[in-house]
C-alpha positions as CSV (number, residue, x, y, z in Angstrom):
1,M,108.3,-16.6,7.9
2,T,108.3,-12.8,7.5
3,D,106.0,-10.2,6.0
4,V,106.4,-9.4,2.3
5,A,108.4,-6.3,1.9
6,A,109.8,-5.0,5.2
7,H,109.2,-1.4,4.4
8,P,106.9,0.4,4.3
9,I,104.5,-2.5,4.7
10,G,106.4,-4.5,7.3
11,I,107.5,-3.3,10.7
12,G,111.0,-3.5,11.9
13,R,112.6,-2.6,15.2
14,V,112.0,1.1,16.0
15,S,113.0,3.4,18.8
16,A,110.6,4.5,21.6
17,S,110.4,8.0,20.2
18,A,109.4,6.5,16.8
19,A,106.9,4.2,18.5
20,S,105.1,7.1,20.1
21,H,105.3,9.3,16.9
22,H,101.5,9.0,16.1
23,L,100.3,8.7,19.7
24,W,99.7,12.4,20.6
25,P,98.2,13.6,17.3
26,T,95.9,10.5,17.3
27,L,94.9,11.1,20.9
28,C,93.9,14.7,20.0
29,V,91.7,13.5,17.2
30,T,90.0,10.8,19.3
31,L,89.4,13.3,22.1
32,V,87.7,15.8,19.8
33,A,85.6,13.0,18.2
34,L,84.7,11.7,21.7
35,L,83.5,15.2,22.7
36,V,81.2,15.2,19.7
37,I,79.7,11.7,19.8
38,A,79.4,11.4,23.6
39,S,78.2,15.0,24.1
40,P,74.6,14.0,24.8
41,N,75.7,11.9,27.8
42,L,78.5,14.0,29.3
43,I,76.7,16.6,31.5
44,D,74.2,14.2,33.1
45,P,75.3,10.7,32.2
46,M,73.0,7.8,32.2
47,I,73.8,5.1,34.8
48,R,72.5,1.6,34.9
49,F,70.9,0.6,38.2
50,D,73.7,-1.8,39.3
51,D,76.4,0.8,38.6
52,Y,75.1,3.1,41.3
53,P,76.9,1.4,44.2
54,A,80.2,2.4,42.6
55,L,79.0,6.0,42.3
56,F,78.0,6.1,46.0
57,A,81.1,4.0,47.0
58,D,78.8,1.5,48.7
59,P,80.6,-1.8,48.9
60,T,77.6,-3.6,50.3
61,G,75.8,-3.2,47.0
62,Y,78.7,-4.8,45.1
63,W,79.8,-7.6,47.5
64,H,77.9,-10.3,45.7
65,K,79.8,-9.6,42.5
66,T,83.0,-10.8,44.2
67,K,81.5,-14.2,44.6
68,D,79.4,-14.3,41.4
69,E,81.9,-12.7,39.0
70,G,85.3,-12.4,40.8
71,R,85.4,-8.6,40.5
72,W,87.8,-8.0,43.4
73,L,89.4,-4.9,41.9
74,G,86.0,-3.4,41.4
75,Y,85.2,-4.2,45.1
76,L,88.3,-2.4,46.3
77,W,87.3,0.6,44.3
78,H,84.0,0.6,46.2
79,L,85.9,0.9,49.5
80,R,87.2,4.3,48.7
81,E,85.9,7.0,51.1
82,V,85.8,9.8,48.5
83,T,83.0,10.1,46.0
84,T,83.0,12.2,42.9
85,P,80.1,13.3,40.7
86,A,78.9,11.1,37.9
87,W,79.8,13.6,35.2
88,L,83.4,13.5,36.3
89,N,83.6,9.7,36.5
90,H,82.0,9.5,33.1
91,A,84.5,12.0,31.6
92,L,87.4,10.1,33.1
93,Y,86.1,6.8,31.8
94,Q,85.7,8.2,28.3
95,L,89.1,9.8,28.5
96,C,90.6,6.3,29.2
97,W,88.6,4.8,26.4
98,A,89.8,7.5,24.0
99,T,93.4,6.9,25.2
100,I,93.1,3.1,24.5
101,A,91.7,3.7,21.0
102,A,94.4,6.3,20.2
103,S,97.1,4.0,21.5
104,L,95.9,1.0,19.5
105,G,95.7,3.2,16.4
106,A,99.2,4.6,16.9
107,L,100.6,1.1,17.6
108,T,99.1,-0.3,14.5
109,F,101.1,2.1,12.4
110,R,104.2,2.2,14.5
111,G,107.2,2.8,12.3
112,H,105.2,3.8,9.3
113,E,106.1,7.3,8.0
114,N,103.3,9.5,6.8
115,A,100.6,7.2,8.2
116,G,99.2,9.6,10.8
117,W,95.8,9.7,8.9
118,F,95.5,5.9,9.0
119,A,96.4,5.8,12.7
120,A,93.6,8.3,13.4
121,V,91.2,6.2,11.3
122,A,92.1,3.1,13.2
123,A,91.6,4.9,16.5
124,L,88.2,6.2,15.4
125,L,87.1,2.8,14.1
126,V,87.9,1.4,17.6
127,L,86.3,4.4,19.3
128,V,82.8,4.0,17.7
129,S,82.5,0.3,18.7
130,P,78.9,-0.5,19.6
131,S,80.1,-2.8,22.4
132,A,82.0,0.1,23.9
133,L,78.9,2.3,23.6
134,L,76.8,-0.2,25.5
135,I,79.3,-1.0,28.3
136,S,80.0,2.7,28.9
137,L,76.8,2.9,31.0
138,W,78.7,1.1,33.8
139,F,81.4,3.7,33.9
140,N,81.5,4.1,37.6
141,T,82.2,0.4,38.2
142,L,84.7,-0.1,35.4
143,L,86.7,3.1,35.9
144,P,89.7,1.5,37.7
145,G,89.8,-1.4,35.2
146,I,89.7,0.7,32.1
147,A,92.3,3.1,33.6
148,L,94.6,0.1,34.1
149,V,94.2,-1.0,30.4
150,A,94.8,2.6,29.3
151,A,98.0,2.8,31.4
152,Y,99.2,-0.4,29.7
153,A,98.3,0.9,26.3
154,V,100.3,4.1,26.8
155,L,103.2,2.3,28.4
156,A,103.5,0.3,25.2
157,H,104.7,3.4,23.5
158,F,107.5,4.2,25.9
159,T,109.0,0.8,26.9
160,S,110.4,-2.2,25.1
161,A,108.3,-5.1,23.9
162,I,110.1,-7.4,26.3
163,T,109.3,-5.2,29.3
164,L,105.7,-4.9,28.2
165,R,105.4,-8.7,28.0
166,A,107.1,-9.1,31.4
167,L,104.4,-6.8,32.8
168,M,101.6,-8.7,31.1
169,P,100.8,-11.2,33.9
170,V,100.3,-8.4,36.4
171,F,98.0,-6.4,34.1
172,V,96.1,-9.5,33.0
173,I,95.4,-10.6,36.6
174,L,94.4,-7.1,37.8
175,S,92.3,-6.3,34.8
176,F,90.5,-9.7,35.0
177,M,89.4,-8.7,38.5
178,S,87.7,-5.6,37.0
179,Y,86.1,-7.1,33.9
180,T,86.5,-10.6,32.5
181,N,87.3,-9.4,28.9
182,Y,89.7,-6.6,29.7
183,P,92.7,-9.1,29.5
184,L,92.0,-9.4,25.8
185,L,92.7,-5.7,25.4
186,I,96.0,-6.3,27.2
187,L,96.8,-9.1,24.7
188,T,95.9,-6.8,21.8
189,V,98.3,-4.1,23.0
190,A,101.1,-6.7,23.4
191,V,100.4,-8.0,19.9
192,L,100.6,-4.6,18.3
193,R,103.8,-3.8,20.1
194,T,105.6,-6.8,18.8
195,E,108.6,-5.9,16.6
196,D,110.0,-9.1,15.3
197,R,107.1,-11.2,14.2
198,S,107.2,-14.9,13.6
199,I,105.1,-17.9,14.1
200,R,107.3,-19.0,17.0
201,D,107.1,-15.6,18.6
202,L,103.3,-15.6,18.3
203,A,103.1,-19.0,20.0
204,I,105.3,-17.7,22.8
205,L,103.1,-14.7,23.2
206,L,99.9,-16.7,23.2
207,A,101.4,-19.1,25.7
208,L,102.3,-16.2,28.0
209,F,98.8,-14.9,27.8
210,V,97.2,-18.2,28.5
211,V,99.4,-18.7,31.5
212,S,98.6,-15.2,32.7
213,F,94.9,-15.7,32.2
214,A,95.0,-19.0,34.0
215,A,96.9,-17.3,36.8
216,A,94.1,-14.6,36.9
217,V,91.4,-17.2,37.2
218,L,93.3,-19.2,39.9
219,T,93.9,-15.9,41.8
220,V,90.2,-15.1,41.8
221,Y,89.3,-18.7,42.8
222,A,91.8,-18.6,45.6
223,I,90.5,-15.3,47.0
224,N,86.9,-16.6,46.7
225,Y,87.9,-19.8,48.6
226,H,89.6,-17.8,51.3
227,I,86.8,-15.2,51.6
228,H,83.6,-17.1,50.5
229,G,84.6,-20.7,51.1
230,V,84.1,-21.5,47.4
231,F,86.9,-22.4,45.1
232,G,85.6,-20.9,41.9
233,V,83.0,-18.3,40.8
234,H,79.4,-18.9,41.8
235,V,77.2,-18.1,38.9
236,A,74.3,-16.0,40.0
237,D,70.9,-17.7,39.7
238,W,69.4,-15.0,37.5
239,R,71.9,-15.9,34.8
240,N,70.1,-19.3,34.3
241,A,73.3,-21.1,33.6
242,T,73.2,-24.7,32.3
243,P,76.7,-26.1,32.7
244,A,77.5,-28.9,30.2
245,S,79.4,-31.9,31.3
246,D,79.4,-33.8,28.0
247,L,78.9,-33.3,24.3
248,A,75.1,-33.6,24.7
249,G,75.2,-30.7,27.2
250,I,77.2,-28.6,24.8
251,V,74.7,-29.3,22.0
252,A,71.9,-28.4,24.3
253,N,73.5,-25.0,24.9
254,S,73.7,-24.2,21.2
255,P,70.5,-22.1,21.2
256,V,72.2,-19.8,23.8
257,L,75.1,-19.4,21.3
258,A,72.6,-18.6,18.5
259,E,70.9,-16.0,20.7
260,T,74.3,-14.5,21.6
261,V,75.4,-14.3,18.0
262,R,72.0,-13.0,16.8
263,D,72.0,-10.2,19.4
264,Y,75.6,-9.3,18.7
265,V,74.9,-9.0,14.9
266,T,71.7,-7.0,15.3
267,K,73.0,-4.6,18.0
268,T,76.3,-4.1,16.3
269,T,74.5,-3.1,13.1
270,F,71.9,-1.1,15.0
271,H,69.2,-3.4,13.6
272,F,70.0,-2.4,10.0
273,E,70.3,-5.8,8.1
274,P,72.2,-4.6,5.0
275,A,75.0,-3.4,7.3
276,I,75.6,-7.1,8.2
277,Y,76.6,-7.9,4.7
278,F,78.6,-4.7,4.3
279,H,80.8,-5.6,7.4
280,L,81.2,-9.2,6.4
281,G,82.3,-8.2,2.9
282,L,84.7,-5.5,4.2
283,L,86.2,-8.0,6.7
284,L,86.6,-10.6,4.0
285,G,88.2,-8.2,1.6
286,S,90.5,-6.7,4.2
287,T,91.6,-10.2,5.3
288,V,92.5,-11.2,1.8
289,I,94.6,-8.0,1.4
290,L,96.3,-8.5,4.8
291,L,97.1,-12.2,4.1
292,R,98.6,-11.3,0.7
293,R,100.7,-8.3,1.8
294,A,101.3,-8.7,5.6
295,P,100.5,-12.3,6.5
296,L,102.2,-12.2,9.9
297,E,100.2,-9.1,10.9
298,A,97.1,-11.0,9.9
299,A,98.2,-14.1,12.0
300,Y,98.8,-11.9,15.1
301,L,95.5,-10.1,14.8
302,F,93.4,-13.1,14.1
303,A,95.1,-15.0,17.0
304,V,93.6,-12.4,19.3
305,M,90.3,-12.8,17.7
306,A,90.5,-16.6,18.1
307,V,91.4,-16.3,21.8
308,G,88.4,-13.9,22.3
309,V,86.0,-16.2,20.5
310,A,87.3,-19.2,22.4
311,I,86.6,-17.5,25.7
312,L,83.2,-16.6,24.4
313,L,82.4,-20.1,23.3
314,L,83.6,-21.4,26.7
315,Q,81.1,-19.2,28.5
316,V,78.3,-20.0,26.2
317,L,78.6,-23.6,25.3
318,K,80.3,-25.0,28.4
319,M,78.6,-22.8,31.0
320,G,75.3,-22.2,29.1
321,L,75.6,-18.4,29.7
322,Y,74.2,-15.8,27.4
323,V,77.0,-13.2,26.7
324,P,75.7,-9.7,26.0
325,T,77.0,-7.6,23.1
326,R,78.7,-5.2,25.5
327,A,81.0,-8.1,26.5
328,C,82.1,-8.8,22.9
329,L,84.3,-5.7,22.5
330,I,87.3,-7.6,21.2
331,I,85.5,-8.8,18.0
332,W,84.8,-5.2,16.8
333,L,88.2,-4.0,17.9
334,I,90.2,-6.6,15.9
335,Y,87.8,-6.0,12.9
336,A,88.5,-2.3,13.1
337,L,92.3,-2.8,13.1
338,I,92.2,-5.2,10.2
339,V,90.1,-2.8,8.1
340,A,92.4,0.1,9.0
341,R,95.6,-1.8,8.2
342,A,94.2,-3.2,4.9
343,T,93.0,0.3,3.9
344,H,96.6,1.6,4.4
345,L,98.1,-1.2,2.4
346,V,95.8,-0.7,-0.6
347,S,96.2,3.1,-0.4
348,L,100.0,2.7,-1.1
349,D,99.0,1.9,-4.7
350,R,97.1,5.2,-5.0
351,G,94.4,3.5,-7.0
352,L,90.6,3.2,-7.0
353,I,90.6,0.4,-4.5
354,G,92.5,2.5,-2.0
355,R,90.0,5.4,-2.4
356,M,87.1,3.0,-2.0
357,A,88.6,1.5,1.1
358,R,89.2,4.9,2.7
359,N,85.7,5.9,1.9
360,C,84.3,2.8,3.5
361,A,86.3,3.4,6.7
362,L,85.1,7.0,6.9
363,L,81.5,5.8,6.2
364,I,81.7,3.5,9.2
365,I,83.2,6.2,11.5
366,G,80.6,8.8,10.4
367,S,77.6,6.6,10.6
368,Y,78.5,4.9,13.8
369,G,79.5,8.2,15.4
370,L,76.0,9.4,14.5
371,Q,74.4,6.3,15.9
372,T,76.3,6.8,19.1
373,I,74.9,10.3,19.4
374,I,71.4,9.0,18.8
375,H,71.8,6.2,21.3
376,Y,73.0,8.5,24.0
377,S,70.2,11.0,23.2
378,A,67.6,8.3,23.9
379,Y,68.3,8.7,27.7
380,W,67.3,12.4,27.7
381,A,63.6,11.8,28.4
382,W,64.3,9.6,31.4
383,Q,66.9,12.0,32.8
384,D,64.4,14.9,32.4
385,D,61.5,13.0,34.1
386,T,63.7,12.0,37.0
387,R,65.0,15.6,37.4
388,V,61.4,16.9,37.6
389,L,60.5,14.3,40.1
390,A,63.6,15.0,42.2
391,A,62.7,18.7,42.3
392,D,59.2,17.8,43.7
393,L,60.8,15.4,46.1
394,R,62.9,18.1,47.7
395,T,59.7,19.6,49.1
396,V,58.7,16.4,50.8
397,E,59.7,15.4,54.3
398,G,59.8,12.0,55.9
399,R,60.1,8.5,54.4
400,V,59.5,8.1,50.7
401,V,58.9,4.9,48.7
402,I,58.4,4.0,45.1
403,A,55.0,2.2,45.1
404,D,54.7,1.3,41.4
405,D,56.8,-0.5,38.9
406,V,58.1,2.3,36.6
407,L,59.0,0.2,33.7
408,P,55.8,1.0,31.7
409,L,56.8,4.7,31.7
410,A,57.5,5.8,28.1
411,S,60.9,7.4,29.0
412,A,61.9,4.3,31.0
413,Q,61.2,2.1,28.0
414,Q,63.1,4.5,25.7
415,A,66.1,4.3,28.1
416,F,65.9,0.5,28.4
417,I,65.3,0.7,32.2
418,L,65.2,-2.9,33.5
419,D,64.8,-2.4,37.2
420,T,62.8,0.0,39.4
421,R,65.7,0.3,41.7
422,G,67.3,2.4,39.1
423,L,64.8,5.2,39.9
424,A,65.5,4.9,43.6
425,W,69.2,5.3,43.2
426,R,68.7,8.0,40.5
427,L,66.7,10.0,43.1
428,K,69.4,9.5,45.7
429,Q,72.0,10.8,43.2
430,L,69.9,13.9,42.6
431,T,68.6,14.6,46.1
432,G,70.9,12.7,48.4
433,R,67.9,11.0,50.0
434,D,67.4,7.3,50.4
435,V,64.2,6.2,48.6
436,A,62.9,2.6,49.0
437,V,61.2,0.4,46.5
438,C,57.9,-1.1,47.7
439,L,55.6,-2.6,45.1
440,D,53.4,-4.7,47.5
441,G,50.8,-2.1,48.7
442,L,50.5,-2.0,52.5
443,G,53.8,-3.9,52.8
444,C,55.6,-0.5,52.5
445,C,53.6,0.9,55.4
446,A,54.5,0.7,59.1
447,A,52.4,0.3,62.3
448,A,52.2,3.7,63.9
449,D,51.3,2.6,67.4
450,A,50.4,-0.4,69.4
451,G,46.8,0.0,68.4
452,G,47.6,-1.2,64.9
453,A,47.0,2.1,63.1
454,V,48.8,2.1,59.8
455,V,50.3,5.1,58.2
456,C,51.8,4.9,54.8
457,P,54.8,7.1,53.8
458,T,54.9,9.4,50.8
459,R,54.7,7.3,47.7
460,I,55.8,7.7,44.1
461,H,53.2,6.4,41.7
462,L,52.6,6.2,38.0
463,E,49.5,8.1,37.0
464,P,47.9,8.6,33.6
465,S,47.9,12.0,32.0
466,E,47.0,13.5,28.6
467,T,50.5,12.7,27.3
468,G,50.7,9.2,28.9
469,L,51.9,7.8,32.2
470,V,53.8,10.3,34.5
471,L,55.5,10.0,37.8
472,K,53.6,11.6,40.7
473,I,54.2,12.0,44.4
474,R,51.3,11.1,46.7
475,P,51.2,12.3,50.3
476,P,51.0,9.9,53.2
477,V,47.7,8.3,53.9
């Protein structure tokens, strides 16, 4: 089985120089776009509270994730002795993401002459993924993993498909130990790099990936058994997992699947319901076009989608785990590549459908780029509040504790702050001082002498003002 019309629709065997033909121009476009859409978060990037240990190179704050999630590559990253500022880490992370997007766009149109515009469109559609936006707030932790994926994506342009597949097990195992879903990006790169497509070749590639993924899981299990004495990954209690052992258990976990799907749909469309039908219609139309004109390309791309969804279903239905939208990157990624490729195919006819398809692609890029800017801008108030508090804190000597839950603060709600520890680590980032969290009144105080006199340290409280709640520093009692 082969694609209809080998050229210019199909892809034959091409040289390494031809394979990289679109890479550098596409990368330039994605970097410029990234500077625009991520600009609100580049100078003082927002950091989620459990990403701070990676910023501070504090392995003790990440050790539990080796047992709970098998993130051993991330743990090794925490063992480094050199720390770099958050803005630099964020810039490097975004550079790696732009490189991945550019590489995927260029690989999608490898061997196609005069397809540079479509390669850029494919890259930009990948770049503005809502899942990528959400996961980017853990940039300190994920930096080594995304750099590994970026290296594999670039390598695909300068090595043979056979060599790339030979390297797949290594990259799958290492990327799995950074983030569970990164191996799916490795598979996507290998799929796009394939030259001689066939159902048999697709089966071989999927088998190779399954074996590599299984090897990654077993490697993590073996390390956990050697270090933690547990052959497997211990699911943290806060995840409220409900593992299913039979069909009844799987059915009982279906509400978790419904919640996962509902959240993915609403967050991916930024809570704009008409966009749901727009994307579904565009995916359906693009699929029909791809099946008619390049069926094997459709088979390869949907195979990746199927593998990603299967892993998702395994986590949700078998383990009873809610999967956040940020972990579902592969769904948007494959959707973006299908739309970009279908847009190219219908544009070859130079008709109305081609113009409409190109306009739809540009509409998604423009609107989602704008939404990315708006989303990143939502953190400004929190960053401003904490900078003001840090300036006040620099004048205070001695021990300091956070004595109130900061979640009711307006800027905290706007920035989706979920844990007061985020403020403690944010202040450490800004001032270099350790700030404790103590929400139980006198529990944060210490006996000053044998007579039982109690002296409380300087405390950070929430206090009402004319504009709402504000963070204030109270002196010791």
